[in-house]
DRENDO-719710 format. One line per field, with one value per residue (C-alpha): x, y, z; residue in three letters. Coordinates in Angstrom, 1 decimal, padded with zeros to 4 digits. Each point is the difference from the previous one (the first is absolute). Example, Ala and Ser with C-alpha at 12.3 -4.5 7.8 and 13.67 -1.06 7.14 Angstrom:
X = (012.3 001.4)
Y = (-004.5 003.4)
Z = (007.8 -000.7)
rest = (ALA SER)
This chain:
X = (113.5 000.6 -003.1 001.9 001.0 -001.7 -001.0 000.7 -001.1 002.5 000.8 -002.6 -002.7 -000.3 000.4 002.5 001.7 003.2 002.9 002.2 002.0 -002.1 001.8 -001.4 -003.0 -001.9 -000.4 001.8 002.4 -002.3 -003.0 -001.4 -002.9 -000.7 -002.9 -001.2 -002.7 -001.9 -002.2 -002.4 -001.9 -002.3 -001.6 -002.4 -002.0 -002.7 -001.7 -003.8 -002.9 001.7 003.1 -001.6 000.0 002.6 -000.2 003.1 001.3 002.8 001.1 002.8 001.4 003.0 001.3 002.7 001.8 002.4 002.0 001.8 001.9 000.8 000.6 -002.2 000.8 -002.8 001.2 002.8 000.3 000.6 003.7 000.4 000.1 -002.1 -002.8 -000.1 -001.6 000.4 -003.1 -001.2 -002.3 000.2 -001.6 -001.9 -002.3 -001.8 -002.3 -001.6 -002.7 -001.6 -002.5 -001.8 -002.5 -001.2 -001.4 001.0 -001.7 -001.7 -003.5 -002.1 -002.9 -000.7 003.8 003.0 000.5 002.9 -000.8 002.2 -001.9 001.0 000.8 003.1 000.9 003.0 001.1 003.1 000.8 002.9 001.2 003.2 001.7 001.0 002.6 001.5 002.9 000.7 001.0 003.8 001.6 003.4 001.8 -000.7 -001.6 003.5 001.7 -002.4 002.9 001.2 -002.6 -000.5 -003.6 -000.7 -002.0 -002.9 -002.3 -000.1 -001.5 -002.1 -003.7 -001.8 -003.5 -001.6 -001.9 -002.5 -001.6 -002.4 -001.1 -002.6 -001.6 -002.0 -002.1 -001.7 000.9 -000.8 001.3 -001.5 001.9 -002.6 000.6 -003.1 001.5 003.2 003.2 -001.8 000.3 -001.9 001.0 -002.3 001.0 -001.8 001.2 -001.5 002.7 -000.6 002.7 000.7 002.9 000.8 002.8 001.1 003.1 001.0 002.7 001.9 001.5 -003.4 -002.6 -001.9 -001.9 -001.3 -002.0 -001.4 -001.9 -001.3 -003.6 -001.0 -000.9 -000.1 000.7 -001.4 002.3 -000.3 002.1 -000.5 002.2 -000.1 002.7 -000.6 002.4 -000.4 002.4 002.2 002.9 -001.9 -002.2 -001.6 -001.2 -001.6 -000.9 -001.6 000.5 -001.0 002.9 -000.3 002.4 -001.0 002.7 -001.3 002.3 003.5 002.5 003.0 003.0 -001.9 -003.5 -003.1 -002.4 -003.4 -000.3 -002.7 000.4 001.8 -002.5 000.1 -000.4 002.2 -000.5 002.4 000.1 002.7 001.2 002.2 001.6 002.0 001.9 002.9 -001.2 -000.4 003.7 -001.2 -002.6 -001.0 -002.5 -001.4 -002.3 -001.7 -001.3 -001.9 -000.1 -001.8 000.7 -001.4 001.3 003.7 002.3 003.7 002.4 002.1 003.0 -001.7 -003.4 -003.2 -001.4 -003.2 001.3 -003.4 -000.9 002.2 -001.0 002.3 000.1 002.6 001.3 002.1 001.8 001.9 001.9 001.1 002.0 001.9 001.7 001.9 000.0 001.7 -000.1 -002.6 -000.8 -002.3 -000.8 -002.6 -000.9 -002.5 -001.4 -001.9 -002.0 -001.1 -001.2 -001.3 -003.7 -000.3 -001.6 003.5 003.0 001.2 -003.0 001.4 003.4 001.7 -000.3 003.1 002.4 -001.9 002.1 -001.3 001.7 001.8 001.9 001.8 002.0 001.3 001.6 001.5 001.5 000.7 002.1 -001.8 001.0 001.6 003.0 001.4 002.0 -002.0 -003.3 -001.6 001.9 -002.0 000.5 -002.4 000.0 -002.6 -000.9 -002.7 -001.0 -002.2 -000.8 000.1 -002.4 -001.1 000.8 -003.2 -003.5 001.0 002.5 002.5 003.0 001.0 001.5 001.5 000.0 002.4 001.0 001.5 002.1 000.1 001.6 000.4 001.3 -001.0 000.9 -002.0 002.3 -000.6 -003.1 000.5 -002.9 -003.2 001.5 001.7 002.3 000.2 002.9 -000.6 002.3 -001.1 000.4 -002.8 000.4 003.2 000.6 -000.3 -002.6 -001.2 -003.8 -003.1 -002.6 -002.8 -000.9 -001.8 000.1 002.5 002.2 -000.4 001.5 000.8 003.4 000.5 002.6 003.6 001.7 -000.7 001.5 -002.0 000.3 -002.3 -000.6 -003.4 -000.8 -003.1 -001.0)
Y = (026.6 -001.0 -000.4 000.9 -002.0 -003.2 -001.5 -003.4 -002.0 000.0 -002.8 001.7 -000.6 003.8 001.6 002.8 001.9 -001.7 002.3 000.4 002.9 002.5 -000.9 -003.6 -000.7 -003.0 001.0 -001.2 001.7 -000.7 001.8 003.1 002.4 002.1 002.5 002.4 002.5 002.7 002.4 002.7 002.4 002.8 002.4 002.8 002.7 001.9 003.0 000.2 002.0 003.3 -001.8 -001.1 -003.5 -002.2 -003.2 -002.1 -003.1 -002.4 -002.7 -002.4 -002.9 -002.1 -002.9 -002.2 -003.0 -002.1 -003.2 -001.5 -003.1 -000.4 -002.7 -000.6 -001.6 -002.6 -001.5 -000.5 -003.8 -001.7 -000.6 003.8 -000.3 002.3 -001.0 002.6 000.3 002.1 001.9 003.1 001.5 000.4 002.9 001.4 002.7 002.3 002.7 002.5 002.5 002.6 002.8 002.6 002.6 002.3 003.5 002.3 003.2 001.9 001.4 001.3 -001.9 001.7 -000.2 -000.4 -003.5 -001.3 -003.1 -002.5 -002.7 -002.4 -003.4 -002.2 -003.1 -002.3 -003.0 -002.2 -002.8 -002.3 -003.0 -002.0 -003.4 -001.2 -002.8 -001.9 -002.5 -003.0 000.2 -000.1 -001.1 001.4 002.8 001.2 003.1 001.3 -001.2 -000.1 000.2 -003.5 -001.3 001.4 000.1 -001.2 002.3 -002.4 002.9 -001.3 -003.3 001.3 -000.5 002.9 001.4 003.0 002.3 002.8 002.3 002.9 002.2 002.7 002.5 003.2 002.2 003.3 002.3 003.3 002.1 003.0 002.6 001.9 003.1 000.2 002.5 002.0 -002.0 -003.4 -002.1 -003.3 -002.4 -002.8 -002.5 -002.8 -002.6 -003.0 -002.3 -002.9 -002.6 -003.3 -002.2 -002.9 -002.5 -002.8 -002.3 -002.4 -002.6 000.1 -003.5 -001.7 002.6 -000.3 003.2 001.4 003.2 002.0 003.3 002.5 000.7 003.6 001.5 003.4 001.7 003.2 002.0 003.2 002.5 003.0 002.4 003.3 002.7 002.6 003.0 000.9 002.9 001.1 -002.1 -003.1 -002.4 -003.3 -002.6 -003.4 -002.4 -003.3 -002.0 -003.3 -001.8 -002.3 -001.6 -002.5 -002.7 -001.8 -002.9 -000.6 -002.1 -001.3 -001.8 -003.3 000.7 002.1 001.3 001.7 002.0 002.2 003.8 001.7 002.0 002.0 003.3 002.8 002.6 002.8 003.1 002.5 003.6 002.4 002.9 002.8 002.5 002.4 001.7 -003.4 -000.9 -003.0 -002.5 -002.8 -002.8 -002.9 -002.7 -003.2 -002.6 -003.3 -002.3 -003.3 -002.0 -003.3 -002.4 001.1 -001.7 -000.6 -001.3 -002.6 -001.4 001.0 -001.5 001.9 -000.8 001.3 001.0 001.0 003.4 002.6 002.4 003.0 003.1 002.4 003.5 002.3 003.2 002.3 003.3 002.4 003.0 002.9 001.7 002.4 000.6 -002.9 -002.4 -002.8 -002.7 -003.0 -002.7 -002.7 -002.9 -002.8 -002.5 -002.9 -002.9 -002.6 -003.6 -002.6 -001.0 -003.6 -003.4 -001.5 -000.3 003.4 001.7 002.7 000.0 003.2 000.5 -000.5 003.0 002.2 001.7 001.2 003.4 002.1 003.3 002.5 003.2 002.2 003.4 002.1 003.5 002.1 003.1 003.2 003.6 001.3 001.3 -003.4 -002.4 -002.9 001.2 -002.9 -002.6 -002.4 -002.9 -002.6 -003.0 -002.3 -003.2 -002.5 -002.9 -003.1 -002.3 -003.8 -001.8 -003.6 -001.6 -002.1 -000.2 -002.9 002.3 -002.8 002.3 003.7 002.6 002.1 003.8 002.5 003.6 001.7 003.2 002.0 003.3 002.2 003.3 002.1 003.2 002.3 001.5 003.7 000.2 000.2 001.9 -001.5 -003.4 -001.4 -003.0 -002.0 -002.4 -002.7 -002.4 -002.3 -003.3 -002.4 -002.4 001.7 -002.7 -002.8 -001.7 -003.4 -000.1 -001.6 002.2 -002.6 -003.6 -001.7 -003.4 -002.4 000.1 003.6 002.4 003.4 001.3 003.7 001.9 000.4 003.3 001.8 003.1 002.0 003.2 001.9 003.0 001.8 002.6 002.2 002.2)
Z = (130.1 003.6 002.2 003.2 003.0 001.3 003.4 001.4 003.1 002.8 002.5 002.4 -002.6 -000.7 -003.4 -000.5 -002.8 -001.1 000.9 -003.1 -001.5 -001.8 -003.3 000.2 -002.3 -001.1 -003.6 -003.1 -002.4 -002.9 001.5 -001.7 000.0 -003.1 000.2 -002.7 000.8 -002.0 001.9 -001.2 002.3 -001.0 002.6 -001.0 001.9 -001.9 001.8 -000.5 001.4 000.5 001.3 003.2 -001.3 -001.7 -002.0 000.8 -001.9 000.5 -002.4 000.8 -001.9 000.7 -002.2 001.6 -001.4 002.1 000.0 003.0 001.2 003.7 002.7 003.0 003.3 000.6 003.3 002.4 000.5 003.3 -000.9 -000.7 -003.8 -002.2 -002.3 -002.9 -003.4 -003.1 -001.0 -001.8 -002.6 -003.8 -001.9 003.0 -001.3 002.4 -001.4 002.4 -000.9 002.3 -000.8 002.1 -000.8 002.8 000.6 002.7 001.2 002.8 000.7 002.8 001.5 003.3 000.5 -002.2 -001.6 -002.2 -002.1 -001.8 -002.0 -002.8 -001.2 -000.3 -002.1 000.6 -002.0 000.3 -002.4 000.6 -002.0 000.2 -000.1 003.4 000.4 002.9 -000.2 002.2 003.6 000.3 003.3 001.0 001.8 003.5 001.5 000.9 -003.1 -003.0 -002.4 000.8 -002.5 -003.5 -001.2 -003.5 -002.3 -000.9 -001.0 -003.6 001.0 002.9 000.3 -001.7 000.2 -001.6 002.4 -000.9 002.6 -000.5 002.8 -000.4 002.3 -000.4 002.2 000.6 002.9 001.6 002.9 001.7 002.1 002.0 002.2 002.2 002.3 -000.1 000.9 -000.4 -003.1 -000.5 -002.7 -001.3 -002.6 -001.9 -002.5 -001.9 -001.3 -002.5 -000.6 -001.8 -001.0 -002.4 000.1 -002.3 000.1 -002.7 000.7 -003.2 -000.1 000.7 -001.1 003.3 000.6 003.2 000.5 002.9 000.2 002.5 -001.1 -000.4 003.4 001.6 003.3 001.5 002.2 002.0 001.9 002.2 001.8 001.9 000.6 002.7 000.2 003.6 -000.2 -002.9 001.5 001.0 -002.1 001.0 -002.5 -000.1 -002.8 -000.9 -003.3 -001.3 -001.6 -003.0 -002.5 -002.6 000.2 -003.0 -001.0 001.4 -002.0 001.9 -001.2 000.1 001.1 -000.9 002.5 -000.4 003.2 001.5 000.0 002.9 002.0 003.2 001.7 001.4 002.8 000.5 002.3 000.6 000.6 -001.8 001.8 -001.7 002.1 000.0 -003.2 -001.7 000.7 002.1 -001.0 002.3 -000.9 001.9 -001.3 001.3 -002.5 000.2 -003.1 -000.6 -003.1 -001.2 -002.7 000.1 -002.5 000.3 -002.6 001.8 -001.9 -003.2 000.8 001.0 003.5 001.7 003.4 001.5 001.5 001.7 002.8 000.3 002.2 000.9 000.6 -002.3 001.1 -002.3 000.2 -002.7 001.0 -001.6 003.0 -002.3 -003.7 -001.8 003.0 -000.2 002.5 -000.6 002.6 000.3 002.3 -000.7 002.5 -001.4 001.4 -002.5 000.1 -002.4 000.4 -001.4 000.7 -000.3 002.3 -001.1 001.9 002.3 -001.7 -001.3 -003.7 -002.2 -000.3 002.4 002.8 003.3 -000.4 -002.6 000.5 -002.2 000.5 -002.8 000.0 -002.8 -000.3 -003.1 000.4 -000.7 -001.0 -003.1 002.0 000.8 -002.2 001.4 -001.4 -001.7 002.0 002.1 002.3 001.4 002.2 001.4 001.9 -000.6 002.3 -000.6 002.9 -000.2 -002.4 -000.6 -003.3 -000.4 001.4 002.2 001.7 -000.3 -000.6 000.5 -002.3 002.8 000.4 -001.7 000.1 -003.0 -000.2 -003.2 -001.0 -003.0 -001.3 -003.0 -001.7 -002.4 -002.6 -000.8 -002.3 -003.7 -001.6 001.4 000.8 003.1 000.5 003.2 000.8 002.6 001.9 002.8 001.8 001.2 002.8 001.3 002.7 -002.6 002.1 -001.2 000.1 -001.6 -001.6 -000.4 -000.3 -003.0 001.7 001.5 -003.1 -001.0 002.6 -001.5 001.1 000.5 -002.1 001.5 000.4 -003.3 -001.4 -002.6 -002.0 -002.4 -002.0 -000.3 -002.6 000.4 -003.0)
rest = (MET ASP ARG GLY PHE ILE THR ALA LEU GLY ALA ASP GLY LYS ARG SER ILE VAL GLU VAL ASP ARG SER VAL ASN TYR GLY VAL ASP PHE SER PHE ASN VAL VAL ASN SER ASN LEU ILE GLU ILE ASP THR ILE THR PRO ILE ILE ASN ARG ASN TRP ASP ILE GLU THR LYS LEU PHE TYR ASN ALA GLU GLN ALA ASP ASP VAL ARG SER GLU VAL ILE ALA VAL LEU ALA ASP GLY SER LEU ALA ARG ARG VAL GLN GLY ASN ASP ASP ARG GLN LEU ASN THR PHE PHE ALA ARG LEU GLN THR ARG GLY GLU PHE ASN PHE THR PHE PRO ILE GLN LEU VAL ALA GLY ALA GLU TYR HIS GLN GLN LYS GLU LYS TRP ILE ASN PHE ALA GLY ASN ASN GLN ILE GLY GLY THR ALA THR ASN PRO TYR SER TYR THR LEU ILE ASN ASP SER ALA THR ALA THR ARG ASP HIS ARG ASP VAL THR ASN LYS SER TYR GLY ILE PHE SER GLN LEU ASP ILE THR PRO ILE GLU ASP VAL THR VAL THR LEU GLY LEU ARG GLU GLU PHE TYR SER ALA GLU PHE GLU LYS VAL VAL LEU ASN SER GLY VAL THR THR SER ALA ASP THR PRO LYS ASP SER LYS PHE THR LYS SER ALA GLY VAL VAL TRP LYS ILE ILE PRO GLU LEU SER LEU TYR SER SER TYR ALA ASP THR PHE SER ALA GLN ASN ILE TYR THR GLY ASP GLN THR THR ALA VAL LEU PRO PRO GLN GLU GLY ARG GLN TYR GLU ALA GLY ALA LYS TRP SER THR LEU ASP ASP ARG LEU LEU LEU THR ALA ALA TYR PHE ASP ILE LYS GLN ASN ASN ASN VAL GLU THR VAL ASN GLY GLU PRO GLU LEU SER GLY GLY ILE ASP THR ASN GLY LEU GLU PHE SER LEU ALA ALA ASN PRO ILE LYS GLY TRP ASN ILE ARG ALA ALA VAL GLY LEU LEU GLN ALA GLU ILE VAL SER GLU THR SER THR ASN GLY ASN ARG PRO THR ASN VAL PRO LYS LYS THR ALA SER LEU TRP THR SER TYR GLU PHE GLN GLY SER ASP THR LEU LEU LYS GLY PHE GLY ILE SER THR GLY LEU SER HIS VAL ALA ASN ARG TYR GLY ASP THR ASN ASN SER PHE GLU LEU GLY ASP TYR THR LEU LEU ASP ALA GLY ILE TRP TYR TYR LEU PRO PRO ILE GLY GLY SER SER ILE ARG LEU ASP LEU GLY VAL LYS ASN ILE THR ASP GLU LYS TYR TYR THR ALA SER GLY GLY THR TYR ARG ILE SER VAL GLY ALA PRO ARG THR PHE PHE SER GLY ILE ARG VAL ASP PHE)
């Protein structure tokens, strides 16, 4: 279980990612992560009232049990040596339950109205034994193997943690058509939430607890879609955003944090032309969020608010039968709003622009031996990003080239078989996908070949 690459301070006082071969890791050979999961989901739709209305239900339950042992880089010391420790979890049990009951239907009240209304309940219970060994000094950022970590997990400090998060609420959404070609959407939701936490240090019996008292939040949303002509539609929307953060438990700390709240505006246009063979979309959005939380090197941190606005453009085209083209460009401005030194900085892992281009072709016609054979290729680009809220180091930008081929075997009865071959990151570019802190830099996958078989009945 390797946490990725690490950063270190240079002679210029600036932090940067330590350049090592992609095969280097700071983990240990005795690390492991075993996860067992059992999932049940039941969805039902029952027609009522002359089939103009439905009663819809969803029940979801997932029981997960896990054990893990890993090593963590804690610091890079002034002499270049590493400080690491062995830590992990014993008998981590995570049980998640979700239920929804809603009705969906339509009626006329001066003009047509579609209604969805219902209630949801969500509960998550997690309990586990967390342990952390002593800090061990040895090895360097470029040669971590020069020191062998001792597995002191059996004698490590242990504590038992128990967290329960609950939320439930009622909601409704109306889709109203006041005039032809105009649809207005209105949404309301009342959310109730609470959380409880307890930690017992097993070798001393010291117990600490924290809780988020039961509270609620009312949110609303509204939108309008106007089909000016059959080929062109304009839309705009507003929504309150809300997420109960409840209680965060890091590797060493526990934090009771306020909910994340904010609002979002969006406006855009969709244009379909050439007999729907070309679809163009453009959108502008403006988002404000408060009480954002980041997990930095395994610990929760309240990073303040984030103000974001940007533009998105996309294209979907089918010039001829079998040929598909997809392209998208995103331009993003984002800054942290805080009373700390990070005010005005760019949020972690957020690029200023992204872009993608993908094209594929599958041969058509029953009179060719190539029928069912397809080929695809594409590019994706992500601009430079910062690795922390202090903007103290950069992750760099990257561009990936992927390609693939497939073939549909002649159908057998009512089934079809598809064979796939492909390669990702053809140029074997070294890149970093995200940062989880100064000692948790996620490294992108090298050139990767894959194959697969899909059977449809």
